N, C-alpha and C positions, 0 to 999 in steps of 0.2 A: 380519435387521431386522424389529421384531417393528411390529404394528398402531399401536401407541402411539408409536412412532417415526417411523413416517411420518406420524403425525397433528400429531405434535410440529412438524413444518416446515412444514404446510400452514396458509394463515390460518383464520383463526376467526371465526364469525358476529360476534363481538365487535369485531374486525379492522375490518369494515365499517361496523358500526351507528355508529364514531366518526365516519364520513363526513357522517352525518347533523346533527352539532353545533351548526357553523357555516359551512353552504355559500358564503354570500356571501362571506364573508373568505377561505376556500381558495380559490373561485375567481379573485377579485382578487388574492393569493398567487400563483395558477397563471400568470394575466398577464402578472405583473411577471418571474417567472421564465422566463415564455416570451421575453421580450423580451430578457432576459438569455442566454438559451441559442441562441437563432436566430445570432447571430454566431459562437459559439463552435462550434455544431455545424456550420455550413459551414466555418469555418478548420480544425477539426479532421478534417474530412473530407478537405479539400484537403491537405492536412499526410501524413495516412495514406497518399496515393497513390489512393485509389479513387473521389476527388471529393465534391464538397460535397453530391450528391443522397445519395451513403451516409450522409454525418453529419448529414444530416437524417431520412434514414429510421432511423436508429440511435435518435434522440432520438425519435421517434414510436412506433417498435414496441418499442423497448428499454424507453425509458421508461414507457411506459403499462403493461407487462407487469409489470416491477420495481415499479411504485409498488403494484398489484395483489396481487402474491403476494410482495413484500419482508416484511423483519420490520422495518422503521422506519417511523414513521407522517411523517416528515418528510424520507426519502430522496428525494434528485431522481438519476435515471441517464440515460447518454448517453454519446456520445463524449468521451474526456477524453485531456488532453496526456498523462497517463504511458501511455496504451494505445496511443496514436500512434506513441512512443517504442520500442514493441514491434514493431508492427505495419510500421513503412517496411522494416527489414530483410525480413521474411515476404513482403513484397509483390514486393520487389528479386528474391527467389531463388525466389518459387513462384508468384507473377502474382495476380490478382483470384481468382481459381478456389480459389487454394489458401489465401488470406486468410479465405475465406466457409468454407471446409471445417475450418480450424481454428477458428473461431470456434464452429461447430457441436459439433466435438468438446470444445470447453473447455466447453460448455453442460452436456454430459453429465458432465465432469468435476467441473463444480460440484456438481451434483445430487449425486453420491457424496460431496462433502467435507460436504454439507448432511446427508444419511443418515449420515453419519460423525459428526456432532459436531464438525467440525473447528472452526468458529468461535471457538469458547472458546480456541485455540491466540492468537489476537491479542492476548490482555492480555499475553503474554509477550514481544511485541516490544518490545525498549529504545526509549525516546524518543529518544537520541541515531541510532539507526538510522533512526526515521522522519523524522526532522529531515535527515537527512544523503541520504535517498532523496528527499525534497522538492526541497532544493536542488538535486540533480543532476538531477532532471527539468526543473525551471526553467530550468536553462542549457541542457539539448538541446532543450528547447519554444523559446526564445529562437534559439538557434543555427538551428532549423530556419526561422526567419521570415526568414531574412538573403537568400535569393535572391529571394524576392515582394517584400521589403520594398526591394530594390535593383533591382526592374525586370528580374531576368533570370534567363531558364531555370535550373531546378535542374541542377546540375551531377552527373555520376554519382558515386557513390562511397557506402560505408556509414557513415562516421564523419561525423558531422554537423560537427565541429569544421573536419574537411577540407574539405566541402562547401561550408560557410560562406567559409574563405579562396579557395575558388577562385570564386565567386559575388562575392566582394570585388574579385578580380583581375580579373574580366571586367566588373564596374561600372567599374572605373580604366580599364579600356580603352576602354569607349564607355559615358559616364554615362547614368542616366536620372532626372534629378533629379526628375522630377512624380513616381514611383512613392515616392521615397525620403522627398519632402516631404509625402505621403499618408499616410505609413505612419508619420513620425514625429509629424505632425500627430492621428493617430488615437489614437495611445501618449499623448501629453501632454494631448489633451482626454478620455480616460478618467482618468488618474492623478490629473490635477487636478479633474476632477469628482468623482471617488472620496474624494479629501481635504476636497473643499466639502460634498457631500451624499452620505454613502456609501450612501444605499438608493435611490439615483436610478439607473436603469442607463444609465448613460453611454456603454456598449459599443455599444448601439444608435444614440443620437444620433451618435457617433463617425462609424460607418459610414454613416449618412446623411448627416450632413456631407459627406464625402468622394464619396461618389456624384452629391450634387447639384454640387459644385465639379468633380468630374471630367466631368459631363454638360453646366454652364452653359461650361467653358472647353475641352471637347472635348479633353480632356487623352487624348494615346495611351498608355494603361495597359491591361494585361491583365485581364479580366473574369472572373467566374464561368462564364458563358455559361449555354447553355441547362437548366434545370430541368425535370425531369417534373412538372406541376401534378396528379398523383395518384402515390398509393403502388401499386407494381407490386403482380402477382398473386403469391402465394408459389410459389416452385419451387426444386426440386431439381437443376437441371440442370448447376450446378455440381460436385455432387458427382462425385468419380472415385474407385472403393472402392481400387483399386491404388495411390494416393497415400497413403493412410490413414497404413500403418504410418509412412513417412518424414514425416509431421507431427504425429506424436503427442508428439515433444518440444518442439515451437513451441505446439503446444497447452496442453501442462502450465504453462509460461511464462506464455503469457495465462490460464489459469486460476487461478495462483498470484497474478497481479497483478491478476485482476478480484476474487478474495477480498480480499486485502490493501488495494486501495483502497477495496472498498466497506465494508468491517467498520471501516477509520479513518475514512470519511466518516462512518459510523453513527454512528461514537464522536464525534467532534467535534459531529453536530448533539444526541447527549443532552447534553457537555457546556455547549452554548449555552444547553439549558432544562433546568434543575434539576429531578429527580425523573423524567424521560422516561428509556426503558431500550429498546435495540432489542433483537430477539431473532436472536443470531448464525446460529442454522440455517434461521431462517427468510429472515433477509437473502440467504444464500448459495444458497437455492431458489428465491428471487425472482429473483436474477443469472443462475443457471442457464436458468431458463424463459425470460429475457429474450434470451440469448445462443442459445439452440437455436431462436428464432425468428427474430431480426436478419438473419442469413445467409440467410434463405428471402425475404427480400424485397430482398437487395441489400445489406444494413446490417455495419457493421463492429463486432466485438464491443465489450461495453460496460461501464460499471462504476458504482458511485456515485459521483458528481461532487462534490466538495468545495466548491468554489463556489456553484456552484447551489444544491446543500442548503443553505449558508449564508444565502445569499439568501432561499430558502424560509421558514427557520427565523427571520430577522430581519424579514420581513415579516407575521410572525405566524402561519403555517401551523399548523391544529390537528389535519390529519388527512392521509392518504394521498390525499384528494380533490385538493388542492393540486398535487400530482406528476402524478396524471393529468391535469387539469386544462391541466397545460402541455405535454404532450404532443398532446392534441387541439386546442389553439390553435396550435400548430406545424403540425398537420396540415391545419387552416383556413388558414395564411398560406401553403402551400404551393399549396393550390388555386385560391386569389385571386390571390395576388402574385408567381407563379413568375417572369414575365416582369421585374420590376421589380428582384427578387432578384438574378435573373442580371446586373444592371448594373452589380452591386457592385464596385470594382475589387479586386483580390487584395491589393494593397497595405494598403488599409484593414485586412482582415482580420489582415494580417501584423501592424501595428500593434496592433491589438487585443490580438493573442495575446501580444505581446509584453510589452504592458503586464500582461495575465494573468501571465507567467512572473513580472514584478517583485512582482506583488503576493502571489505564492503563499509568498514566503519571510516568514517573520514574525524580522524581524531581532532583536527582543529576546529571543524564546525560543532562537534560535541562539546569542546572544552570552550567553547565561547558561551554556547547554549548554556551549559553548567553555571557560568560564571556572572552572565547578565543578571537573573533574578533566582530568588528563592523558588518562585512558585514555578518557574520553565525547568529549573533543577528538578523539582519534585516530579514535574509532569512527564519528565524523561526518563527520570530512575522508574517511576510506577509503570509508565509503557513499557518499559525493558523487562521488568521483572514479571509483569503479568504477560509478556509474550513468552518469557522463558515457563513459567510456573503454571500459564492457564492456556489460553489459545490467541492465536494471533487476532480473533474478530474481537474478542473482550478486552482483550488488551487496548485497542485501538478506542473501544467504547468509554475504557475505565480513564485512558489520557483524555478522551474530548469532556467526558463528565468532569472531573477535575480541572480541566482549562474554562470550563464555561463556569463553573464556581470561582475560579479565581477572576476571572473577566466581570463576574459580578460584584464580587468584593471591589475591586479597582472601579467599579459604575457607582457604590455605594460610595467609596471614599471622594469621589468626583461631586457628591451631590451636597449642596448647600442651600439653607435655609439661612439667609442673614438679614439685619437691620439694613435699610436703604443708607446709601450715605446722607451726611448730613445736610448737604444743599438738596437732596431729593425729598425730603422731609415736608410734609403740608405742614399749612401754619394751623388748622384747626385742632385746638387741643384735645387730649383723650385719645387722637388716633397713632397708631403703628404703622409704620410703612415695611412690609418686607420684601426680599427679593428671593429668586429662587433659580439657582444657576444647574444645570444637569440635567440628568435622566430622570424621570418619575417613573421608575420601573418598582414592579414586586419584590425587590430585594431592599429596595431604599423606602417603601410606604408606609410601613410601620414606624420607623424613625420622623419621617416627614409628619404624619399624622399626630405624633406626639409632641414635636416640636410648634405645631401649629395649633393643635388644641389648647396648649398648656399655657397661652397669652391670658396676662391678668391686669386687671386695673385699666381698662381701655375701654372705651366706646365704639370706637370703629376700628378694622385692620385693612390697609390696603396691601393687596397681593400682587407683586407684578412677575409675570411668567415670561417676560422677554429673555431671559435667559433657560427657558425649557428646551433641551435638545431631542428628547423622545418621552414617550408618555404609553402606558398600556391600560388594561383594563383595571388593574389591581392600583393602579397609583391613581386614576380619575375616580375610583372608589372611596381610596384613601383622602383624597382632597375634599369630595362629596360630604363624606362622614364629619371631617374636621371643621369644615364650612356649617354643617349642618350644628353640629355641639356649640360652636361660637354665637349662632343665629339664637339657638335656646337659650343661652345667656343673655341675651339680650345685645350681644355686638356684632354692629354692622360689618357686612363683610364686602370689599369691592375687590376685583380680581378683573385686571386689565393686562393688557401685553401678549395676550395668545394668538400664536398666527394663524390665519386661514390654512385651509386644507388639513393634512392628518392630525394633526393636536386638538386643532377645534373638534374635529368630527368626533375624535373618542371624547373626549371631555363632554361635549354635550348629549351623547348617546348616553352616558350615565349620569347626566346631571351636574358633571362639576365644575361647570364652568358660569353656570350663574351664582 
């Protein structure tokens, strides 16, 4: 890693100078985002298994550091539903200290990805994979809220669908109507409000109304409980070096998700504000710093948050000052109103997260992709099902794998070995001329070799490769072997039209152009 490579992922003075452009607007945007982020941070902290305080700490610590060191001027980071999905099984298997250790390791991994310039790979993730990933996350988040929405303790189990079914059975045996009504009312208010005035943070209004109703009517519902009024001092007491090897694989899954979701969120912010472009390397570096620091204070791993980032962009944020202000305002709320926040019913937060899950799915885009091709629909469904039944990283790998296979299939269909046009045919008797068009890759190598080697009743073959668009080692070997078989049968082979550069080098290195 050269010094220029290191400097390329560090924030520059120009990144910070933009914070002075419109400070009033950015501070107002930060306040709006904080209002939206408060119930989400609390809810995702509870859902992760580490508690509401961990969610708030993550939003404050990780949110501020990612804002300062990240590569997007409008990205807002913190705890997210997608990360919660990954963390729940880690909490069950390794406990709180294991999750904090995983977060620390994932921070180092994100720094490695940043220095390796891996952020550019985000451009190669197909849209159906991202859409299926989002649908799966939305389903998992919704199912995770079922126990709290029904007012029953969360049953044991790793599969969210099974846990939700068990919670429904327990509710059927001993109904808790107050919790269910609070959850449904909060979700309905948030969804209706979002349709009426999308820029107003109805999530906080829903939580506030539910809290007031539960207090006035003295409802017997579970509440958040005691929250710290300040951020704890940083500590590495959770770190047990003997457990690090067993946590590397979960940490890799967390780092992969943090990178994927953060870069996706930054891309969404770019699309909402044409002309703006994030720096993928800097974004991964900022997320790495954020995830290194958050566990020291008891926070969960963080990523860029699409919903909060979208609110930040829509309200007119101009620089990273808005995201930084959102974290500072959350810290002030914790310091001033911790006892009041602790009275929020868990059912109200469950309702907010249910509404959030519903709003995550862009139905028009999903419908368009599902109707475009059978392949896109298959990738979308498999990725969504994998997210729900397996885990997010494996689901994305499945989606990418199927996308690659479909792309290879399409490439094979675009490969043609055909007789040349009549006016191109040479006058020599016994000579046949073929044109090859398309990519000569491993997926099409076998059919190409068979088609060329099966030539009969000729004395010479002219093979014109001017239409060759790509070639790999397998394709070059197939060409070499087909030419060798023809020459063994006494058939002269002449190859022409190979362009200078990459194609010629590959063919010559394997003897395929002679």
